[in-house]
N, C-alpha and C positions, 0 to 999 in steps of 0.2 A: 419462602425462604427468602426469594425473591426481592417481593416486598420489604422484609426486615430487612434487607442491606443496604437499598436507597432511604430507610427510614435512618440508617445510625451514619451512615455519608453525609443525611443534609444535617444533624446534630453535631456534627465535628465539622463543618466545617460556618459554621451559627460564631461559635469564638474569633474565627479570622474575618467573616462579616466585620463583627462585631470594630474588629482590629483597622480591616479597613476605613471603616467610616467615621476613625475618631484620627485620620492622618489628613494632612497636606503640604504647602506647598509653596516657596518665596521665588521671587520673578522680583526681573529689575534689571538695569543697565546701571556698570561700571565704567568709567568717565573721568578725564586728569584734570586738575585741580584749577590745577596749568593754565590748560588752554580749551579744557571739557571735550575735546577729542574723548572718540571712546577709544577703550584699553581691549586691544582683542590678545585674546591667552591668556586671560589671567582666570589664575585658580582659585575656585569657587566652594568650599571645604565649609561643613558642621565640624566645628573644634571638636575632638572625644573620638572623632569615627571614620571614617575611609569611605565615607561617600562624599562626593563635590559634582561638579563641570567643570568647564572652563566656558568663559565666554566667545562668543562669536563675532564674527569680525563690524558688527555693529555694538557690539561690549557687554550686545545684553546676555543673559547668562536664566537657568529655569530649574530650579533642585524642587524634587515636589518625594511624594510617599515620605514626608515626614511627622513622626507623631507628633501631637498638639505639645502643647507646653511651651516651655524658654527653652531655645540655643541663640550656640554663638556661631556665629557666621562670622569668619575667615576670606580676606578675600588678598589675595594675593598675586606682584605681577612682576619682575624685571624691569628695574628701572624706578620703582614704586614703592614711596613707606609701607607697610603692612598694614593693615585695617582689620578690629575684631566692632562689632554689632550684635545687640541683644531681639534679635525676634519672637515674637509670639506667632505658636507658629495652631494655628484652629483649625478644626476639622473641617474638611472639609470646603476648605477655601482658602487662595493662593495669598498670598502674603506683595504689597508691593515695598521696593526699598530700590530708591535708587541709589547709585554709591558713588563718592565724586574719588580721588586717592592722590596726595599729590607725591609728589616726585619724590624719588630718594635723593640721599646726597650724593652725586658719583663722586665726592672731594670729598674727604677729611679736612675737619673744624680747620686745621693748622690749612690746610692746601686751598682751602676759598679764601682763606686773609690775598696770602702772599697770588695767588692761582689770576688774578684781574679777570675772570670773565666774565666774559657782554652778559645784558638778558633785554630780551624782548621788553621794544616798548618803556625804557628806559634806559638803558647805555646809547647813545649818541656814536657810531658805529656799522659800517656797514658788518657781518659778521654772516660765515654758515658754522653748524649744527653738523657734525657728526657723531650718533646715536652708536652705544655698542651694540644695540641691533642690527644696524646699517653693519658698524664693521663687521661683524658676524655674519650676516648674509653674503659677504666676498671670500672668496677665497687664499688660502692660506699660500698661494705663491701669488697677490697682491698686493708688491709692497706698500708702507703711509702714504709718502707723494700719490700713488697712479691711484690710488678709494677716494683722493683729495679731487682728484680732475674734470667733478662733477660738479666745484664749488667752481660760481664766479672770477672771473681775470686771473684763475689758475693755471699754466699750464706742465705738465706735468708728464716725462716720458722712462722710460728703463735705459736710458741711453744703450751704452756697451753691450747691455743683454744681462750683464752679470748679476747677482742676485746680492743686492743691495744697492747696485749702485744706480737707484731713481735718482733723478735731481726732480726741481722744480723751481716754476716762473712764480709772481704774486704781481699783475700790473705792472709783466715787464721786465720787475725787475730781476737781477741771478740770486740765487739760493742767498750768496755770500749776504745779501743785503734783507733777507727775512728772518723775521726770529721767529726762535725755536726753542720751546721752554716748553721743561717736563715737569708736573706740579708745580710750576713757577720756578723754576730754578732754570737759569741759560745754558742750551747745551753747544750753542755754536762754538766753531773754533775758535781763542782768544787770536790768535799770528793769522787767521785768514778768513776768518767768517762760515768759512762752511761746515756743511755736517754730512757724517759721513753714516746712510741709514743704513748702510751691513751693521753697524755699533747696536743699532734700535730694535734692532727685529725683535726684540723680546716683544716690547711693547706692540706690538697687534697681535698679541692675542692677550696682553693684559692693559688694553683700554679701558677704561669706563667711556669717556666725549674725547670728543678732540672737535678744538673749536677753533675756525678760521678766522681773524681777524684781517680784513685789508684794508689797509691804510696807515694812516697813524698806530690808531689800537688801539685797548683799552689798559696796555700797563704800564707798572707805575714806574719802573725803575730801565736805568741811561742800558738799552737794544741797542738792538743793525735794521728795527723795524722802518726801512723804507717803504719799502713792497706788501709789507704788513709783517703779523704773527699767529703761530701756526701754535696752540696751545693745550698741551698733551695732557689727557688728568689720567692718571693709571689707576685700577681700581683700588675703592676703596679696604680694609683690614677688617672691617663690619660692616662683609656681609654676611648674606644668609646661609647657614651649615649647607652643606654639600659635594658632593664628587662631582666633575666630568670629565672626561675621556672624549676625546674627538679621535678620527687615522685620513688619516685624506693621502692618496694618489690620484695621477695628474698625469701627461702626456711628460715625453724625457721620463721617467719612472722616479719622477715629485712623488718623497714619502715623507709626511712629515705626522708624526702622532702627537701629540697634544696633550696634559693634566692636567687641572684645574683643581683646587679643593682652597674651600674656606672654611674657618673655625663655626664662624659665627660669632655671636656675645657666648663669651665666659668666665659671667662675672664682670669685672673689667678689662677683660686678656683679647683681643682677636687675631689673628692672622689670616693673611690668604697668601697659597704660593702657586706658581706657576710654572714647569718645566716645558721643555718642548725636545725634539729632533729632529729637523730636514738633512736632507738626502737626496741627489739626484745625478741625473747631466748634462741640464742645462740648456732647453730652447733652443739657446744658442749655442753654435759649434765647440763643443769644451767648456760651457759656462759650469764646471758643477759644481755642487753644493757643501762642502761638509761644515752643518750650522747646528751650534745645541746654544741654550739662548734657556736664561731660567727671574722670575721677578719672586721677593718678598715685599710683604708688608704686614706691619705689625702694629698697634692700638695699643697704650696701652691707659685708661684715667685711672691716676692718680687721684686724684680726689675734683671733688664738685669744680674747683678753679684752675686745674693744671690736667694738662694734659700732653701722650705723649708719641709722635708716629715713626716708624722707622721705615725707611725702601730702602732697595735691594735690586737694580736689574741691570744685567749684564748680558752678552752673546759672545763669547769662544768663536772663531769660524772661519773659516777659509773658502777661499773660493774660487773658482777660476776667473780671468776678466776677458774681454774686446776690445783695446785702448783703440784701435789703429780704422780711423772709416776713411769708407773704400768713396770708387767715381762710381757715379750711377751703375753703370754698364760689366761692373767690376763681379757684383750680383743678379742683376737681370738688364741684359741687350735692351729687349719688346717694353719690356718701362720705361727704361736708359731714349728712343729714340721715342714716346712718344710724349714727353718730357722734358723735350728741346733740349739734348746734349745730342750735337754736331755727328754724323754717320762716323766720321774718317778715327776720331774718340774712341768711336764705339767698337769698329772691330779689328780692334786691339788686344782687346782683352779675350778672358776665355773669364763667361760666365760662370759664378760659382752658386747658384744660388744665395736669398735675404739673411740666411741665418749665416755665413760667410764668413772667419775670424781666422784670420792674417795671427793670432797669439800664439800658435806651438807651432810643436813640430816633433818627428817622429824621430831617435834616436835607439840605440843596438844595445848602449850601453849608458843607464841616469845617470851612473853614477852617488857618491855621496850625497846633500843638501845640507849646509845649514844656513840655521832661525831661529828665533827666540832664544840664542846661545847654548844649544846645542847639538851636533849633527845628527842625520836621522837620513833615515834607507827616501830613495825619492818613493813619489806614488804609486805611477804607475813604473810599468817594467822599460813601455819598452813608447815611452815620451815625455815632454816635458813643453809645462807654459812658458811660456818666456813674459808675461803678463799674468800676473795673482794676487790677493790680497786673502792680508791672514793679521788679527785680531784679537784685540779681546781689552772693552772699557765698562768694569763697571763703575755705578757710579751708586753711589750711597747719601741718602740724607737723613739727618736727625733733626723731625721735626716739634716745638716745646712751643703749647702756648697757653701761656697763662688770659686767666678775663676772670682779674678780681672781682669787677661787680658792670652790670651792664651796660651802661656806658664806657668801660676803658678794657680794652685786650694790645695783648699786646703776641707778636708769635714773632719767631726765634726761628730758624732755620739752618745749623752747617751741614754744613755738602764737603763731598770731597770725592773724587774721579781721577784714575789710577788709567792710559794707555799704553801698549806695548803690540807693537807688529809691526807692520812695513808689508811694503808692496813691488813684488818680484818685476827686475825690469834687464833689459841687455844692456851690454857693451862690449867697447872692442879698442882695440888700439889705435887714438886718434877717431873715435867719437862710437854710435850706438847701434846701425843701422848691419842685420844682418844678412843671406842674403837668401832667397826663395827657392825653392824646389819645384819641378816642375807639378805642380799644384797648387802653387798659388804658395807651400805653407812655406812656415820659416825653417830650416835647411840645417836641423841637426845634426845630424848624421852626419854634412858634410864635414861640417862644424866641429862636429868631433876626430874624426878622419882629420882636419887639415890641425887640428891639434895635439895629436896621438900621434905625429909621424917625428921622423928623426934629422925632418930638416927642423927643428921647432928646438934642437938644445941651440944653446947659445953661451958661450963657454966664459960670455963675461961674465957669467949670473952662475952656472952650475954645467958641470963635463958631462952629465949624467943625464938628469929629469931635462921636463918637457915645457916649456914653456910660454901658456896660454897666449893664442892672441883675443879666441872672444869667454865671455866670461858671464856668467849671470852673476846680479847681484839682487841686496837687498836694499830699500833705504826704505828705513826704520826710523820713524816716527813714535814718541815716547811720550807720555806728559806725567804729571804731578801737578790739578790744581783743585788745590780748595777754596773754600767761599762761606762768606756768608750773609743774613737776607732781616733785619732784625725791619721790622713794621708793627705802627704804634696805630692805633686808634679808639678817639675821642667820640661819643654823640656828643655833639655839642647839642641840642636840642631832639624834638623830634624830626625835624624836617633837615637836619643841617649835622654833617658830620668832617673830625681835620685829620687826614691821617700823615705820617708819616717814617721818614725811613729810612736805614743806611745800607750800604749794597757794598761789601769788602771779598775783594779775588785776588788770590795770588796765584799765576800760574808759572811753570816750567817745560818747554821744550826738547826734546833732545832729538841731537840728528844724525845722520851720519850715512857711510853705505859702508855694505859688505859686504865680501866675495861670499853669494849662494853658491854655486856653482860652479868646476873649471873646466867640462864641457870636454872631458882625456888632458887636459895636460897637470901638470904639477903643480905650479907656481902662474902667478900676475904681475907683473911689473907694474905701480905705482909711488910714484914721485911728488905724491898731492903736499906731504903733511911737512911744510913747509919752515918742520924745529931741525928737521932734520939732516943736516952735510952727506948727501947721496953718495958728492965727489971724496969726502973723505970716507966713507962708509956703502961704497954700491948692495953693498949686501941689504940694507935696509930696505932697499925698495922689492922684496923682492915677500909676493904679499899669497900668504892660501888662503882655504876655508877657513870664515869671520874675522879677518884679519878687514881694520873700516881702511877704506879709502879714498878717494877722489873728496868730500869735504867731512867736518864733522862740527858743529857749533851748535848751540844752546839758546835758548831762546827765554827773556829772564819777564815777564808784563807785572806789574799791581797796575791792581783797580781799585779806586776809594771814590760812592757815591753816595747820593742825597737826592731827596726827594720830597717837597709836602706837591698833598691835594686836598685839596675843600670840595667838600660834595653838599649840591643842594637838592631839600627831592621833597615833592608832594604830590599827590593824588595822578595832577595830570603835567608834573616837569619835575624835570631832572638834569640839574644843568651841574658840573666840574669843569675845575681848574686847576692842571697841572702844577709846576715847577720841576725842571730836572739836571741835578749838576752829575759831574764825573771826571777824574785827576789821573788822568792815564800813562805811565809809566811804563818806558819801555829799556830793554839791555838786548846786544844783540854781547857772548862771547865765541872765540873758533882757536877749538881746541888743532888745526893745523898751523896755528901763530905763531910768530914771537910778539915777545909786548917790545922791541924795537923799529918792529916797519910800518910803516904811516898805517894807522885805524886799529896799530896796535894789538892786541887777542884778546882786548875788555873791552867794548865799546864803553860813552856815557851814559847818564840814565839820559832819555830824552823824555820832558814832558809833556802833554796835552790838557787841556780842556777843553772838555764836552759839556753838550746841556742842549736840554729838551723843553719850550713852554711851549701848550697845548687849550685850548678848553674845548668845550662841548655842551651842545643842551641838546632833550629833546622833548618832546611835547603832546600832549595824546589833545589831539580834537577830540573824538568820541573814543566808545569802544570799540571800534573801527578800526581808526584812521590815527597815526601816529606822522612826525615830522620831526626829520631831525638835522643838527650839521653840524662840523667840527672845523676848527685851524687848527696847522700847529707848525712851527719851527724848529731842526736841526742843528744841531754844528756838531761832525761826527769824529774824532779822529782818527786817520789813517794804520792803517793794518800792521806788522812788525816786516809784511813782507815789501810794505809801500816806504817804511824809511828810513831801513839800511843797506846798503851793495853789501858787495860778497867780501868786501875787503874791511866792514863791521864802524867807513867813516855814510854819513849819510850823506842823504841823495841832497841836492842844491834847492831843491824848494818844497818844501814839506807842509803842508795847514791841512788844517779840516777840508770836511767836504757838506755845503750846503744842504738843504732840504726844505720848503713850504709846497705841505699839504692845506691845499682844503676837501669838503666836499659839502654835500644836502641830497637826502634821504626822504622816502615818505614810504609810510609802508601801512597794508590792509589786513586786518587781522580778526578772520570768523571760525567755529568752529570748523568747518569746511573750507574757506578758503585762506591762507597763506601767502603774501605778496610783500616783496620789495625793491622799491626803484632808490637805487642813488647816482651820481654825479659825482665826480673825485680829476683830482687838475696834480699835477703836481711836480713841482717845480724841483730839479735837481744840478745844480749848482759848483763848480770849484772840484769837478775831478781833476786826475794825474792822468799823464802815461809817460809812461818811461823810456827810458830807449837805452840801445846797446849802438852805438856805433866804432869804427877803426877807423886812426890817424892813416895816411902815408906811413909810415916804418911798423902798420900793422900795433898798432900802440890801442887797447879795448878801453876806453871810457863809456860811465855808465852814468843816464841823469837824469829824472823826470821834469816834462811844464806840463805845471795845471793849468786846467781856465776849460776846459771843456765841462758844458751842460746839457740836460739833456730835458722833454720837455713831456709827459705821461699824463696824457686825459683820457676819460670814459667814461662810458655807462653800463650801469648792470642791471640788472630785475634779474632775479629767482620766484618759485613761487612755485607751491604743492597743492594738492585741492582733489578735493575725495569729492566727485561726483555720482559716486553709488555708495552702496556700503564695501559692496565687496575687495575693490577698485582705486587703489589709490593712485596720480599723475603727479611726479616733478619737475620742472622743469628749468630752467638759465640761462641768458643769454647777456653774451658779453662783449660790447663793442671797446676797441681801445685804438688811440691814436697816438702811439707814442716816436719821438721822433728826436737823433742830435738837434741839436739848435745853434752850434757856434763851434764853428773853422778854429784852430790851432797852430799860429802861423808865429818862425822866427830864428832863433838862431842861440848855440850853446857853446858860450870857452872854455874849457877845463881850466881852472887858476893855478892849475902847474904846469900848463902850457897855451897861454894866453893867448899866442898868434894863432892855435889849431882852434877853424869857428866848422862848426858844425847847425850848417842849415837844416830847418825841420819844416814840413807842414803839412800836416791833418786834414780835410776838406773834408766834412764834414756835417756841413748849416745842411739840417732839410731830408740828411737821411734816415731812414729808418733804425731804429732799432731791435736788431733781431733774437736770436734765441725762445724766440716765445710764439707765441698764434697770438696774434690783436682780435681777434674774432670770430669765438664760440660758443657754439652751443648743446649745447644737453637738452632732452626726455626721455624719463622712465619710468614704465609701466609701473604696480606693484598687482597683483589680484591673490586676491585671500578665496580659491579656492573649499580651502574647511582651515574650519581649526589649529590656529600656531602652526601654518602651511600655510607655504608665499612659491609665487613664479614671477620674476620679474626681468623685462627685458627694457636694457640702456641703451641709447645710441648717446657717439658725443663728438658734437662734426667743431674741425679746427682749419680754419683760413687766415690768409692776412697776413704768410706767417718769413719771417725772412731768415734765411741764413744768418749766426754767428759769424763775426768776423775781427782784424785785428785792428782799432782805428789807426793805429800806429802807419800802415801804409796806403789809406784815405790818400794817398798821392793825386796831385795835377792832375793824370792820368785816369784816377777815377772822377773826378769832382761831378759833382753832379747823380754819380752811376748808383743805384741802385744795386744791394746785394739781394741773392739770387732770391728771385720768391720757392717757397718749396710749395706741390702739389697740392690745394686742396684735403682731407681725409675726411671719412665717419667709416665709425666701424662700433655692432651692433655687441651686446652680451645679455648674457643671459645665465642667469644666480638661481636656482627654482628648491627649493628647501620643502620636507613631505617629515612630520611628526608624527607618528602612530599612533594613535590615539587607544592609550591604555591606563587605566588603575593599576599602580604600580608603583613599588616604590624605586623602580627605575625606568629612566622618562627616556624613547629614543628616535632620533631625529635623520631622517637618510640625506644626503645634497648632491647636486648634480648643477657643472657648469660650464657654460662654455663660452673664451671668451675671444673673440674677434671674430663672433660666427659664420660670416662670410667667408672666413679667410680671405678680408683686405689687403692689397699690399700698398703699404701707407711710408713714409718715411717717416720717421719721428725726430730726428736731430742731424743738424746740417752744422755744416763753415763753406763760407766762401773762400776757398783757400785761392794761397798765388800759386796754383798749379795753370798750366795751359791757359797763359797772360794774352793769347789770344785768337781762347773761344771765344764764345759766348757765356755768360756767371753756367751756366746748367752745365760746362764743359770744367768749371774750376771747384766743383760743387763737389765736396767730402760727404757722405750719409751713412747713416744707420739705417734702418729696416727699419719697423717698427716688427711685433713679435707674429709668426702665424696665428691662427686658428688651432687654440686650446686647449684640449677638458682636465677635469676637476669634479673628482668624487669622490663623497665622504659619510664618514657616519659618526653621531655620535650618539652616549653615553650619556644623559645625566644622574647618577644616584640623589638623590630631592631626601 
């Protein structure tokens, strides 16, 4: 009986053995067609089945136990185009199939034309790419400028520490001289060139790639790219189908929830949506976060020759701010003494810690607040902010691409931006300063008791109600901005192409100050509106919640530009020439002025012609080495703030600034090593200083003096090396020498008072340019212990960093004295990601991150202030410390 049972089992196993003998497999290496680098964590599936695997850190894969016969093998990875290949599986054999995937188009065809992206071994400019994978490696607490801090020549900080208050400098040029583009559309403020990153938090999670072009850049349109260009490309609508959920939690109750949904291609239509919600207390004291972000991308292929893309991005948000820098000893006495501050200035301070923020205060009855056109309850029951930002700036783009044939294309981009919101400030009769309490916080309780006291009854205005001496205000800055970018591209031959385009922009900025909170009083007195006769109607000076005070004006800007570009390209040589011209027209309207007043209530149009001429070439010496160079000249029109005085009259000297740039670089490119070295030399001429002076009768005069020059030169090296299959090293070194190269010495006599003479002297020749580290280096190591998992440790070091200062006050007493040099510093960050290995429709990844891992104390921002003039430079400095050690953990679910 026992032998009979064994015989039956043997007979049953015969078909199984036969089946096993009829199976085989396939293996190989998956790499990028662009640079032959291995593609890590890619999905390799047998199409139509659930059988699959993922590539390892060398791009290797192995699929076994496949029935013999023909199989469709699907290769898929984020950032690359999918590929399918038919493989013949033979019994008891492993087929060898090495595959190369083409990089996916990170942007739609319409964006490709206008975004002016630089390409390795082709475009003759220095640039760095931050991929989608690199962006996702950083936690949600890091804003875009902070992610870019490992880019050569770029310095960024979190400023006062409010969420979205980051700023950056590129090659020593401040942010308003760095062009920021989103899908090829300029987003720098039309009036002053600034970029408020709190308006663009949505792009933190909806960017496919960010490219930082240093120097002249590859942009063809007129923009303020003196230091360079930050080119943000948002996610295209034709991503593969799927849904992603991410939850992040971090220090100071940071909580961020993110949803991303992609439809994939549904016929000729595709849509991508991203939404996120962010809250938190803020690392810096009372810099709380209340942020909603959204992003929508849609594409529709009308026909073979016509395609439409639509983009909508916005971030309605509010956040607490820290706006006032303090002396080092206010934050940390020991640090102050070690870094040059005299003891006499240290001992008088009460140490508050590096997260100290003056811009809030306790109050028992915060009352009602007015903002966004409505009266609201106060956010907190027992405190108020004296500095706070609230804003919403949605931007919409409609792109239309027409390609009638292979030689010609026309791209049309229509865009509109609507900004609403402002910033909270404090104001009192005769000034802006508020008293501080014993904890060095704004004494809002004392202010409340003063405003609500019986002594505040003024019978000249009201016999019962109480007149506020202190109030909170909103400085409102709204805008309406529409534009059109048209680009025609014509292929003259296989080697040459011609591009031409037009750029129209129309902008209206609306500015006023309004009462936000009366802080215990019933009204406030303001007589700023010159259209009102307060002598005959004193009651008109009584202002309540929401009433406009201080100022009320509009800035209107029209800009029309055009460009021509010729490009010649062979296998080894790429060369181009570009000419851009723009007519910039600006005017100012003041609703608090009468038409019969000097300067009137409406200025005349002021017109300025700007232009750019640049050329460059790249030559590939071999398959590994290339060299490139470029040269260019800019003539930059002034911003509106530098044209008009507050009475609508035009400053006495208003002229274009001039920029000349030269650059030379060389690169090496292999599968294991990528390296780029470049040298730059930028001359910035005819900057203008603005002055405010008073005569002996206390009459105010505002005037300008041009002629301030600067020289920015330096060397930059960046590299990426993969010494072993599981390790990737990245590094950069940037050494700059940025100095002012001229003095301004002269005098000014107003036309209306020719006998009044104001002598002016600004001694700046040889003085270092401040506000950014002139020397920096970084090194990061990424280890891939498992598939789709990584551990990244990075170190960033900054030195040769001089405090920012006001050139107007560099008088003879400070001649030759350099601004305060900040202590050098370096910080470690740790980013980890682990993807749970599982074959399911849901992928699960876990993240854990530590920022400033060693809890290093460092100063991230400093002003060489005009305080303690008799002390050393360290005594004068007013600073912000960088954030202490913080943690962020997260979980991500991806539904495939």
